[in-house]
KEGUTOR-505700 format. One record per residue (C-alpha): z, y, x; residue in three letters. Coordinates in nm, 4 decimals. Last residue first. Layout:
{atom {Z; Y; X}; 'ALA'}
...
! end
This chain:
{atom {-0.1717; -1.5728; 4.3604}; 'VAL'}
{atom {-0.0774; -1.6013; 3.9541}; 'THR'}
{atom {0.1249; -1.3408; 3.9663}; 'GLY'}
{atom {-0.0869; -1.1134; 3.7282}; 'ARG'}
{atom {-0.1272; -0.8097; 3.9090}; 'PHE'}
{atom {-0.2202; -1.0200; 4.1974}; 'ILE'}
{atom {-0.4697; -1.2122; 3.9825}; 'ASP'}
{atom {-0.6055; -0.9001; 3.8684}; 'TYR'}
{atom {-0.6587; -0.7586; 4.1959}; 'THR'}
{atom {-0.8114; -1.0872; 4.2619}; 'SER'}
{atom {-1.0397; -1.0902; 3.9926}; 'ASP'}
{atom {-1.1720; -0.7026; 4.0597}; 'ILE'}
{atom {-1.2215; -0.7934; 4.4196}; 'LEU'}
{atom {-1.4642; -1.0529; 4.3632}; 'GLU'}
{atom {-1.6227; -0.8393; 4.0919}; 'LEU'}
{atom {-1.7045; -0.6131; 4.3734}; 'THR'}
{atom {-1.8374; -0.8583; 4.5998}; 'ASN'}
{atom {-2.0801; -0.9381; 4.3789}; 'LYS'}
{atom {-2.2722; -0.6598; 4.2594}; 'ASP'}
{atom {-2.1462; -0.4529; 3.9624}; 'LEU'}
{atom {-2.4099; -0.3537; 3.7214}; 'LYS'}
{atom {-2.1911; -0.2675; 3.3901}; 'LEU'}
{atom {-2.3630; -0.2669; 3.0853}; 'GLN'}
{atom {-2.1208; -0.0549; 2.8213}; 'VAL'}
{atom {-2.0564; -0.2107; 2.4621}; 'VAL'}
{atom {-1.9811; 0.0232; 2.2090}; 'ARG'}
{atom {-1.7163; -0.0285; 1.9151}; 'SER'}
{atom {-1.6931; 0.2744; 1.6879}; 'GLU'}
{atom {-1.3292; 0.3138; 1.5592}; 'TYR'}
{atom {-1.2347; 0.6147; 1.3263}; 'TYR'}
{atom {-0.8649; 0.6998; 1.2627}; 'VAL'}
{atom {-0.7865; 0.9143; 0.9386}; 'PRO'}
{atom {-0.5150; 1.1625; 1.0223}; 'ARG'}
{atom {-0.1711; 1.0348; 0.9420}; 'THR'}
{atom {0.1249; 1.1007; 0.7244}; 'ALA'}
{atom {-0.0808; 1.2573; 0.4715}; 'GLY'}
{atom {0.0296; 0.9688; 0.1825}; 'ASP'}
{atom {-0.3624; 0.8204; 0.1644}; 'GLU'}
{atom {-0.3976; 0.8453; 0.5858}; 'VAL'}
{atom {-0.0518; 0.6275; 0.6315}; 'ALA'}
{atom {-0.1310; 0.4198; 0.3346}; 'GLN'}
{atom {-0.4596; 0.3540; 0.5199}; 'THR'}
{atom {-0.3159; 0.2768; 0.8234}; 'MET'}
{atom {-0.0633; 0.0490; 0.7114}; 'ASP'}
{atom {0.3340; 0.0037; 0.5868}; 'TYR'}
{atom {0.4322; -0.3225; 0.5362}; 'VAL'}
{atom {0.7538; -0.3833; 0.4189}; 'ASP'}
{atom {1.0600; -0.6728; 0.4318}; 'ILE'}
{atom {0.8177; -0.8550; 0.6131}; 'TYR'}
{atom {0.9280; -1.2087; 0.6670}; 'ASP'}
{atom {1.2144; -1.3254; 0.9927}; 'GLY'}
{atom {1.3150; -1.1347; 1.3117}; 'PHE'}
{atom {1.2367; -1.3013; 1.6072}; 'VAL'}
{atom {0.9444; -1.5159; 1.3908}; 'GLU'}
{atom {0.7938; -1.3051; 1.2625}; 'ARG'}
{atom {0.7702; -1.0999; 1.5969}; 'THR'}
{atom {0.6736; -1.4314; 1.7559}; 'ASN'}
{atom {0.2935; -1.3716; 1.8334}; 'LYS'}
{atom {0.2038; -1.6501; 2.0907}; 'ASP'}
{atom {0.1340; -1.5231; 2.4300}; 'LYS'}
{atom {0.1520; -1.1067; 2.3657}; 'LYS'}
{atom {0.5155; -1.1297; 2.1990}; 'SER'}
{atom {0.6837; -0.8605; 2.0316}; 'ILE'}
{atom {0.3472; -0.8054; 1.8015}; 'PRO'}
{atom {0.1929; -0.4424; 1.7113}; 'THR'}
{atom {0.3046; -0.2323; 1.4112}; 'GLY'}
{atom {0.6584; -0.2427; 1.4900}; 'THR'}
{atom {0.9826; -0.1366; 1.3510}; 'PHE'}
{atom {1.1758; -0.4514; 1.3845}; 'GLY'}
{atom {1.5153; -0.5293; 1.1791}; 'ILE'}
{atom {1.7639; -0.7502; 1.3368}; 'PHE'}
{atom {2.0964; -0.8052; 1.1241}; 'LEU'}
{atom {2.4820; -0.8240; 1.2029}; 'LEU'}
{atom {2.7185; -1.0174; 0.9902}; 'MET'}
{atom {2.8213; -1.2540; 1.2588}; 'GLN'}
{atom {2.8674; -0.9864; 1.5686}; 'CYS'}
{atom {3.2413; -0.9932; 1.5338}; 'HIS'}
{atom {3.2873; -1.4013; 1.5450}; 'MET'}
{atom {3.0424; -1.3269; 1.8825}; 'MET'}
! end
């Protein structure tokens, strides 16, 4: 791969590339710039984002909970 020796990898992401070990910096190196939501709102690139955390109390019977768990396991591939 001698023809690729001068290539650079640059990642434009606000999300880690791997959920498990969050190794974005390991793959792409240190940040060359950081542009966060505060800057985006201040310069008018985006509207403010407001978040209100809410806890919803679910009343699920045991069979429904077991169905949810088993379905999750199937999608996750652990069955």
